[in-house]
C-alpha positions in Angstrom: -164.9 83.1 67.1 -161.4 82.9 68.5 -161.2 84.9 71.7 -158.7 85.3 74.6 -160.0 86.4 78.0 -157.6 87.8 80.6 -158.7 88.1 84.3 -157.3 88.4 87.8 -156.1 92.0 87.7 -156.9 94.5 90.4 -155.5 97.1 92.8 -152.8 95.9 95.2 -150.2 97.5 97.4 -146.5 97.5 96.6 -145.1 94.1 97.6 -148.4 92.3 97.1 -149.3 89.5 94.7 -151.8 88.8 92.0 -152.4 85.8 89.7 -153.6 86.5 86.2 -155.4 84.0 84.1 -155.6 83.7 80.3 -158.3 81.5 78.9 -159.4 80.8 75.3 -162.8 80.2 73.7 -163.4 78.4 70.4 -159.9 76.9 70.4 -157.4 75.0 72.5 -154.3 76.6 73.9 -152.6 73.2 74.1 -150.7 73.4 70.9 -149.6 77.0 71.2 -146.9 79.0 72.9 -148.6 81.7 75.0 -147.1 85.0 76.1 -148.0 87.6 78.5 -147.6 91.3 77.6 -148.3 94.5 79.3 -148.9 98.1 78.3 -148.4 101.0 80.7 -150.0 104.4 80.1 -148.1 106.2 77.4 -145.8 103.3 76.7 -145.6 100.6 74.0 -146.8 97.1 74.7 -143.9 94.9 76.0 -143.4 91.2 76.4 -143.3 89.9 79.9 -143.1 86.1 79.7 -143.7 83.3 77.3 -144.3 79.6 77.8 -144.2 76.9 75.1 -146.8 74.2 74.6 -144.4 71.8 76.3 -144.4 74.0 79.4 -140.8 75.2 78.8 -140.5 78.9 79.6 -138.8 80.7 76.8 -138.6 84.2 78.0 -138.8 86.4 81.0 -138.4 90.1 80.9 -135.4 91.2 83.0 -137.7 93.5 84.9 -139.8 90.6 86.2 -137.3 87.9 86.7 -137.5 86.3 90.1 -140.9 87.9 90.7 -143.3 86.7 88.0 -143.9 83.0 87.1 -145.8 81.8 84.0 -147.4 78.4 84.0 -150.1 76.6 82.1 -152.8 74.1 82.9 -153.8 72.5 79.6 -156.7 70.6 81.2 -158.2 73.9 82.1 -157.2 75.6 78.8 -155.6 78.3 80.9 -152.3 80.1 81.2 -151.4 81.8 84.4 -149.1 84.6 85.5 -148.2 84.6 89.1 -147.0 88.0 90.1 -145.2 88.5 93.4 -143.4 91.4 95.0 -145.3 93.8 92.8 -144.0 97.3 92.3 -145.7 100.5 91.2 -143.9 100.2 87.9 -145.7 97.0 87.2 -148.9 99.0 86.8 -150.3 98.3 83.3 -152.9 96.5 81.3 -151.9 92.9 81.0 -152.7 90.9 77.9 -152.0 87.4 76.7 -151.6 86.1 73.2 -150.6 82.9 71.4 -147.8 82.3 68.9 -148.8 82.7 66.2 -151.1 85.4 67.4 -154.9 85.6 67.5 -157.1 88.7 68.0 -156.2 90.5 71.2 -158.4 90.3 74.2 -159.5 93.2 76.4 -156.7 92.7 78.9 -156.8 93.0 82.6 -155.8 96.1 84.6 -153.1 95.8 87.3 -152.6 98.8 89.5 -149.9 98.7 92.2 -150.0 101.5 94.8 -146.9 102.7 96.6 
């Protein structure tokens, strides 16, 4: 069964950092572009950043440019999202997915306190 698992979320103070991980079971992420998304309470899911199978970064949301960095480690079958200088408005459930997409995972909650 294709499955994505997000982890690494938590509660952090404004200005802090977190690193999220996206891993896959039953398939390899190597051949896929992978994107991070987030969904804040009462808002639609939005794209945050995307990385191609080659490692090239194809998109960063304007709201996270200069603060968030997406990367991948194909040997570990994992994609990361390093989040620095976190702000309260970054509070959301963060998800990853491939291109083309597979079933969504549970996501990981990120809460930034002011």
